[in-house]
N, C-alpha and C positions, 0 to 999 in steps of 0.2 A: 544407504543407497536410495535414492528417490526412485519411486516406481509409479508409473501412471496406471491408474484404474481403467478398466474397460469403458469406452465412451458410452454415455446415455444415448437413447434414441435421438436422432438429429431433429433439432428444431430451428428454423430460420426466424429471426426476430428483428424487428426494426423499431428503433425509438421514435416515438411520436411526440412524446412530451417535450417541452422546451428544455433541453439539456443544459447542464451547467456544471461546473465543477471540480471535483477532486478526482478521482478517476477510478475506474476499474469497470467494467464489464459490459458490452452490448452483444448484439446478435451475430452469430457466426454460423454460416450453413456448413454442416460437417457431413461427412458420410456418404456411402454409396447406396445406390438402389439395387434392389435384388431383381434379377430377372425372372419373369413368371411364365411358365409354360402351361397351357391348358389342353387336356385331352379332348377328344371328340365327345360331343354331348351324349351320343347314343352308346358310348362305351362305359359300361357300368363300372369297370375298375379304373376308370381315368382318375387321376389325382392332380392336384396343383402343386408344383414344387418350386422352390426357390433355389437359386445357385449364385449367392453373393461371392463365393470364393472364385467364380469364373470371371468376375468383373474386376478391373483395376479400381482400387479404392483410392480416393483423392485424400491427401493429407488434411487432417482437421485444421491445422494452422500452417500457413506458408509465409505470412508476413506479420511480424510481431514488432510492436514498439512498446518501449518501457519508458514511463515518464515519472517524475517525482522529486522528492527531496532527499535528504541524508538517510531517511529511514528505508529508502530504496537504494540509494547509491552505496550505503554500508561502509563508511570510511574506515580504513585500517583492517578490513576483513577481506582476504589476508593482505599483508604488505611484505611480500618477499623481497630480497635484495635486488632481484632483477625486475620487479614489478614497476612499471612506469605508470604514473598516475598524474592526472591534470589537476587543475585548480578545484575541480568538482569532487576530488577524492573518491572516485567511483571505484569500487572493488571489482577485481576480475572475477570474483566468485560471489557476486551478490545474487538475490533470488531471481532477477530477470535472466541472468546468465545460466543459473542452474535449470530453470525452466526451458530455456532455448536448447540446452545441452540434452535434456531428457527427450525433447521432442525432435531432436536432430535437425534443428534450423538454426539461422543466425538471428540475433535480435539487435535492433537499432535502439540502444539504450542511451537516452539523453537525460537520465536522472542526474541531479546535482545537489551536492551538499549546500544548504542555505537557501534553496529554491522556495519560493512562495508561489501563489497562484499568479502573481504578477510576472514571474518568470516564465510561465506558460505562454504568455502573449508578448513578452518583450525581452530584450537581452539581459543577461545576468552578468555584470561586470566584476572582474577580479583585478588584481594589481598588474598582472602581466598579460592577460588575455580576456577575451569575452565569450560568453556561452550564448549561442543564438537562442531565440525563442524555442521553447521545447515543442510548441505546437507545429513548427515547421517540418518536424519529422513525420508528421501524420499525413498520409496521402490516401487517395480513394481505394487503392488496392490493399490497404492494411485490413487484416481480418482479426487481429487480437491487439488490444492495448491494455497494458496494466498502468495503474496510477496510484500514486500515494502522496497526497498534497494537503496543505491546509495548516499544519502546525506552526509554520513560520509567518503566517499572516499576521499582521499587527504585532509581530514579535511575541506572539502568544506563548509559545513553548519557552522562550527565554525568560519572560516574565514569571511563568509558572514555575520554573525551576531555579534559574540562576539569580533572579532578583530575590526569591524567598531564601536561598542559600546565604545571600549576603547580609540578610538581617537576623539570621538564626541565633547568633551569639548574643543578641540584645536580650532575648528572653528564651533560653533553651528549653525550658519546661513549658512555655506558653505557645502562642500562635501569633508571632508578630507580623508575619506576612499577611495572614488574613486580616488582621486589624488595620495594616496599612492600606489594604485594598477595599475596605468597606467605607461606603460613603456615608453622609449624614443621615440618609434614609435607610441604612442597613443593607444596601445593595452592593453586590461585588462588582468592582470597576473592571476586572478582567473579563467576566462573564458576559458583559454587554456586547463584546466583539464576537461572540459565537454565533449570533444571528448573521453577521456579515461574512463570517467564514463559511457558513452553510450556503449562503447565496454565492460566494466566490466559487465554491467547489461545484455547485450546480452549473454555473456559467461555464467552467472548464470542460465538464462532461458533455454539455450541450455543443461546445465548439468541436470537440473530438468527433461527436456523432455527425456533425454537419460535414466535416471534412472526410469522414470514412464511414458512409451510411451503413454499410454491411459489417462493420467491425463489431466484435464482441468486446465490450469495455468492462474491465474488472477493476473496481475501486477497492484498493487494499487499505484497510484502516489502521489505526495505531494500537499497539498493544497496551495493556495495563502495567505500567512500569512501577507504580507505587503499591505497597502491600495493602491488602484489605484491613489487616491489623498488625500491630507490632512495628518496630523500627529497627534500623541498621545504620546508626550514625557513622560508623567508620566508612561505609560505602556511600552514604547519602546523608550528610550532615545538616539536615533540616531541623528546625525546632520541633520538638515532639508533638506539639499541637498542630503544626502545619503539615504532618503527614496525611491527616485526613483531608485537610484543605486542598493540597496538591493532587491527592488521589481524586477527589471529586472534579476538579478542573480536568484531569486527565481523561476521566470517563465522559465528562460534558463535551470535550473536544472530540472524542471518538464518535459520540452521538451526532455532533453537528455535521462532521464529515460524512457519516453514513446518510443522514437525512437529506443533505444536499445532493450527494451522488445518486441515491435511489430515486429522488424526485425527478432527476434528469434522465432516468432509465438505466443507470449503471447497475451491474451486479455487485454486490458487496461481499468482500471477504473479511469476516469478522475476526480480528486479532484479539479483541478483548476476551471473548470466550476461550479462544485457543491458548492464550497466554496465562490462563489461571494456573498458579502454582509456579510461575516462572518470573515473577517481578524481580526487582533489583535486590530485594532481601532474601529472595528464596535460595535454597540449596543448588538449584539447577536454573540460575538467572538466564533470561534471554537478552537482557539488556545490561550493559556494564554499569558500574558505579561511577561516581564523579572523577575518579582518576583513570579510568579506562583500563585497557590491557594491551600491552605491546604487541603489535602484529596482529591483533584480534579484533579490537573495538576501540573506537573513540570513546571518550567519557559520555555516559548517557546515550549510547548508540548500540545498535544490535550486534550480538555475538553471532558467529556462524550458525549456531543451533536455531537461532531465531529466523535467519534467512533461509535455512534449509526447511524449516517448518512452514514458512510463508510459501515457498516454491511448491511444497507438497499440497498445500491447501488450493493453490491455483491449479495445479495438475489434476487434482481430484475433480475439478469442475469441468475439465475438458473431455 
């Protein structure tokens, strides 16, 4: 069961840096003021008292928008027989829903599988329908936005994982994907896009802050999905040497997203730290292997446990 921690002292913040971005977190004014009663100055026994219980407290969050890609939408978690999903493959129990349920409010969840930072500002088209720009959901009265974005920019995640899986059999004991992506100067071709991803995330957060100046923006990062050491080729059939390569790219992506979001003023929800011991190869993985799991997670996407953990991390900040 998700449980919300007592709220910290209220601080109202406003982002002034040029925001851009990936998403997650700005300023939200929470909380109620205590009434102060003072006794007469000439009365020695006079004391000052507060009576916050006598005053109605305003909800910390009343208007919540969730934005992001499939690590927010959480495809196939869960997929009951009576669950209707759209082309975004958005779960009815993803972390935005869990957060909103705990807070007792509704969430406008526009997260969508396959979304990139381009999908924040423009339509995302599918074979039968079109998802409007996610930024359209952000209005001036919104006081909480969560965002998870960046991995699909320049097809980074796909090249990091699926392209590497495709070449694994060429040299199972080696690192064929690393070799394919190394240019003549010894620099990695995929890594060069990380600077652009950082800038794109910063731009997204800035746009959110401009539309909802009083909103608290929480940028939810990506978990570490590749183990620090060891392999599990039945779940993730990379070449042995490419485990370290893809792990480094995974962590570099998380860093780029964090740097872009925080540069624009977002709060960062660190999933790399939280996911230690929960990589794809772990006994208690937060992300499914390449084959996925029926009605629980699409391949290489979050299990329910990961979404519950993210929801708790968000709630702990409120």
